[in-house]
N, C-alpha and C positions, 0 to 999 in steps of 0.2 A: 132336229138332230138329237139323238138319244144321249143320255148320260152327260148332260151339259150343265155347267155352272155359269153364273152370270156375275159380273162385277162392273163397277164404274171405272176403276183404275186397276190395271194389271201391271205389276212391276216385275221385270225379268232380271233376277240377280239380287242377292241379299247382302252385298258388300256395303261399305260406308256410303256409297252413292245411292244404292237401291233401298236400303232400310231408312236412310234419311228422307228419301222421296216418299216412301210408303208412310212413314210416321207423320210427315208434314201434311200429306194429303188427308190422312185420317184426322189429324188435328183440325183441318179445315172443313171437316164434316162429310168427306167423301167415303164411299164404300170401296175398300182397297183389298186386293189379293196380292200377296208377295210370294214369288216362286223361286226356290233355290234348292240345290242338291244337298245341302247340309241340314243337320237336325235343327239348327237355329240360325238366325241371321248372323252376319259377320264377314262372310266372303273371304277372299284371299288375304286381305289385310289382317283380320283377326286370327284366321285359322293357320295360315302358312306364309305370313308376310310381316307387316310392320310390327305387330304386337309380339309374336314369339321372338323375332329378331332383336327387338329392344330388350326383352327379358334376358336374352343371351348376352347382349352388349352390356347389360348391367353386371352380369357375372364377370365378363371380361374386364370391365372398369374396376370392379372390386379387387380382382387379382392384381391389376396394375397399380391401384392405389395403395395396396398393402406393400407392394415391392418398393414404391417410391416414397413410402413413409420413412424410409431410412434417412432421407434428407433431414427429417426432424428428430432423428435419434430413436426412431421406433423400428425395431427389427423383428420381423416375423419369419417363421419357418416357411419353406415352400408349401403351398396349399396341397392338401390331399383331395383330389377331385373325384367325387362320387358321381359318375356320369349318369347313372340311373336316377339319382335324386335331382340332378340338373334337368334332365328330361321331364321328370314328374312335376317339378316346380313350374316349369314352363307350361306344361299342359294344364296345370291348375289355373294359371293366369288366363289361358285361352278359354277354359271351361267356365270360369267365373264371368268373364266378359260376354261370351256368347250366350250363356244361360240368362244373364241379365237382359240381353236384347230380346231373347225369347219371351221373357216376362213382360217387357215393354210392349212387344207386339200383341200379346194377349190383352194387356190392359187397354190398348188402343182399339181393340176389336178388329185388328188386321187379320184377315184369314191367311194363314201360312200353309203353303203347299210344298212339301218336300218332293222335288222331282225336276224334270226338264221340260222346257216349253219350246214349241215350234210354231211359227206363224203359218196358218192355213190360208188366211186371207186377212185384210186390214182390220177385221173385228173379231177374229177367232184364233185361239191358241189351242194346239193339240198338246196334251199333257202326257209325258212319258215317264216311266220308271218312278211313279209317284206313290204316295201313301194314301191316295184317295181312290174311289171307285169310278169317278167321272173321267171321261176321256177328253173332254173339250171345255174350254173356258171362253165365254163370250164377253167382250169388254167394249166400253165406249172409248177409253183411252188406254194407251200402253206406254210405259217408260222402260226403255231397254238400258239395263245397267249390268251387262254381262262381263265387263272387265277385260282382263288381258291375261296372257300366259308367258312364261319365259321363252325368249327367242332362241332358235337353234341355228347357229351359223358355223362355218368352218369345217375342217376335216374331222368331224366327230366319228366316234366308233361306238358300237354297242358294248358297253362294259359297266359292271356295277361300280367300278372305280370312278366313273364319270358322274359328277353331281351338277344339279342346277340350283337355283336359289331356293327352290322348294325342298328338295331332298337334303340339301346341306343343313337345313334347320332341324332335321330329324336327329342329327348328332349321333349317328350309329356308332362312331368311334372317333378317335383323334388320330389322324394319320401323322406319321413322323414328318413327311414332306407333303406339301400341298401346292399345286400350281393353280393360280387364279387367273383365268382368261378374262380380261376386261378391267380397266382401272376406273370404272364409274362408281357410283355411290353404293350399289349393292355389293360389288366385288370387294370394295374397301371395307365396308361394314362387316361382311362375313369373314373376310380375311383377317380382320382385327380380332374377331371372336376366336377363330382357330389358332391364331398366333398366341393369344393370351392363354389358351388352354394347352399349348405346348407344341403346335405344329411349326415347322420351318416353312414359312410362306414365301413363295415367289409370285410376283404379279407381272403379267405381260399386258402391255397396253399398246395398241396400234398407232396412236397419235403421239405427239411430242410432249404430252403432259397428263398427269392424273386429272380426273374430273373434268373432261373436256367441256367447255362452255362456261365454266365458273371463272371468275376473275382470278388471275394468277397470284395477285398479292394475298388473296384469301386462301389459296391452295398451298402456298409455300410453307407456312408453319406446320401444316399437316404432313406435307411431303417430307419435310425434314425429320419429323418424329417417326414416320413410318419407315424411313430409310434405316433407322436404328432398330425398329421392332421387327421388320420383315427381313427375310434372308436376302432378298434381292428385288429390285423394281426395274424392269426392262421396258424402256419406252421405245417408240418407233420399231416395235417388234411384233411379229405375227407368228401364229402356229402353222407350220407347213404340213405336219403330219403327226399322227398318234398311232401307237401300236400297243395292244394289250400284251403284257408279259407276265411271267409268274411273280416277279418281284415288284410290279407296278406298271405304270403307263410310260412307255418310251416316247418322248416328245421331241420333235425336230422343230427348231425355231428359225425364223428368218428375221434378220435385223443387222444394223450396223455394229461393227466391233464386238461380235459375239465370239468369245474365246472358246466357248463350249456349246455349239449349236444343238447337240442332242443330249438330253438329260432324262433321267427317270424319276418319276414322282409316284408316291404311293396312291395319291388321289388327285383328280383334276376337277376344279369347280369352274363351270362356264357361266359367266355373267355378262352377256353382250346385249342386253336390252330385253324388251317385251313387245309382244304383238297382240292386236285386238282379237277378242273372241267373237268375231262377226260371222264366221262360217258356221253352218249347221243350225242357224236360227230360222231358216225359211224366209229370209228377207226378199228372195226373188218372187215371193207371192204377195209382195207389197210394192209400193212406189219408193220405199226407202233407198236412198242412194249411198253407195259405198265407194270411196276413192281407191286408187291403185294400191294403197298400202293396207287396205282393209278397214279403214276408219269410216264410221258413219258420218255423213255430212249433216250438220245442223245449223240453225240460225241462232240469233242471240237469246231466243227463248228456249233453246235446245229442242226445237221442233224439227222433225225430219221432213223430207219431201212428201211423206204421207201425213196429212194435217193432224190426224188424231194419234200419231205415234211420235214419241219423244225419245231422245237418247242422251245419256250422260256418262261421265267418268272416262276411264281409259279407252273405252270403245269409240269415243269421238276425238281422241288425240289431244294435242296440247300437253300441258303439264300432267303427267300420269301420277297424280298424287291423291291420296284419300280425301284430304280436306277440300281439294278442288271438286272432286266428285260429289261430296256431301253438299256443297254449296249449289252445284248445278242441280242436284236432286230436289232441293228445296225450291229453287227457281221454277223447275218444270212443274212441280206440284202446285205452286201458286198460280202459274199460268192456266193450268187445267181448271183450277177453282175459280177462274175468272178475274184474278187479280192482276194489276199491272206489274210485271216483273220481267227482268232481263238479266243475263249473265254478263256483267260489265265491271269486273273487278279491276281496280287500279294496281293492285299488288297481290300476287299469290306467293306467299312465303315458301321457300324450299329449304329443307334441313338435311344435312348429311350427319348422321349420328355416329361419326367416328370419334376419336379422341386425339386432338381437340375437335369439337363439332364445328361445322361450317353452315352458316345460314345467310340467306339473302332474300330480298324482295324488291319489286319495282324494277326500274331501269338499272342495268349493270354497266360498269365502265366499259366492258367488252362490247356490249350492244351499242353504247353511245359512240364509240370509236368507229364501229362498222357502219353506222348510219351517218357519220360525219357531223354529229350533234355536239355543240359546245356545251360542256358541263364543268362544274367546279367539283373537284374531288378533295375531300378533307379526311384525314385519318388520325385516329388516336391510338397509339401503341399501348398495349397492356403492360409494357415494362414500366409505365408511369401510373399504373392503376393499383391503388393500395390493396384492394380486396384480392386481386390476382396475385400480388406478391405474397399475401398471407397463405395462399393456396399453393405457392411455388409453381404457378402456371402463368408466367409472364409472356408466353409466346404469342398471345392473341393480338388481334387488331380489330377496331371498329371503324367503319368508313361510311361517309355520307356522299351521295351523288346529288348535287343541287343545281338549280338553274343559276347561272352566273349573274343574272340581272335581278331576278325576283327573290332568289334564295329559297324558292320552293323546294321541298324535299322530293326528289324523284326516285331515289333508290337508297337502300341500306344494305350493307354487308357486314357480317361479323364472323370472325374465327376465334374460338376460344371455348373454355369450359362453360357449358350452359348456353351456348349461342342459340340453340333452338328455342329456349325459353325467352330469350331477350328479343328475338326478331319480331315478336308480335307488336311491340311498341312501335317499331319501324313501319310495319304494315298499317297500323292505325294512323300514324302520321301521314303516310302517303294517301290513304283513303280520304282523310279529312282535308287534304290540300295544305297541310301545315308547312310553315316556314322554318328554316333552321333556327331563327330567333325564338320561335315557340318552344322548340325542344331545349334550347339553351337556357331559357328563362324558367323551365319547369324544374322545380327543386327535386333532385333525386336523393334517396337516402345514402348515407355514408357509413361504413364502407361497403359498397356493393359493386357488382359487375355492371349493373345498369348505369352507373355513372359514366361509363365509357360512351354512351349515347349522348349524354349532355355535353361531355368534353369534346366529342367529335363535332357537335354542333357549334360549340364555341370556337373550334379550330377553323370553321368557315370564315370567321371574322378576325382570326388571329388573336383571340382572347381566351383560349383554353388555359385554365389555371395551371395545369400540371405539365404542359409542354410549352416551350418557348420557340417561336419562329420570328427571327428578326425581320421587320418590315423592309421591303426594298425601298431605295431612294425614290421619293415622290409618291409613295403609296399612302393612301388615306389611313 
């Protein structure tokens, strides 16, 4: 075969799963080729997902914090927003991080091909739209890390006024009115950004609550705050139709008690989930199996039905999170290198970067109820937390899900400022099989938000210092 490259491990996709797999394989002494359409590794997460969105959420948080400083007697004028500079600063963050990954790729001697790949057979990739002259890549092993893309559902129309989670991050302008379709984490995060920048935001969610799947007691503090920040939150509501007009998008809604079913919005943001990028990879030329939803089927080692081909990240389903993909990538690389490894996490933390943040890991209270599993739930309200009071952010709560007999920690949930930073301790506790008493006896610094974890552990035994729960008659 003419114009052919060879490699031990070919990685398709340069996102957090793909580059983690490539770097790990290289660290283990394997010859690695990483293929992606961008100039540097980073994938959706860095180029048009988690990183730019968090940069914009920082902007939103700064605006909100300045406004709320009035509580402490600090009054600022309304911010003058330089949208060009906001976009430029966000791009600088992306460029810095992706450029750094490019340097790491070079340092590890990972061959990076900018282009697209298609399976010709279980050991050959065709390379398209690439920056190299070779047309094919022969490999011993392949790791598919092609990720996912925004899902398109509902009565959508072709209009520049319709945005998805990718185009919304371009921040072309700040619409006076914005409809967000979908009350999941992407819709609420981006809705919070646009609201802080000046848009009147309306959220439409088809179910009876925001963030479906999350425990309701964790969602309540956020829902209460968003009800104040957003123009309106419409639950049990769907979009029946949309029509492009000169002054915006005319949207007809379906739901209970809608006083005004047809409304006009300057722009509409559609955030109803993501779907795997499994089409167009030439998987039919292999034994790789794909389920009815387009997800690639893998075992605990992330191996597909084709023994030398692995798959990781969003494309295999489960929690569609960057850190889950990275861990899977490292597992796949270790397996290829001949090491005993499997993807068997006890807790995959999830974080919603709204204000307040919501984070959880391990077993949730909702899951326990659905499975009929007996658990003990203990909560520590941040109204009793000194550090939260100094921040004027008492709306938070920290909860533990424990085994009622052994007191082993099964799940942790946190709502409040910095919850995403705090949840790692909970994930570690679950992975180590820690008991509530272990967390209770661990001295936490005062005054910090981390004390809420220690206090919630004490609440398991009714001995939390800063809350009092009278023991029932006959209780130990």
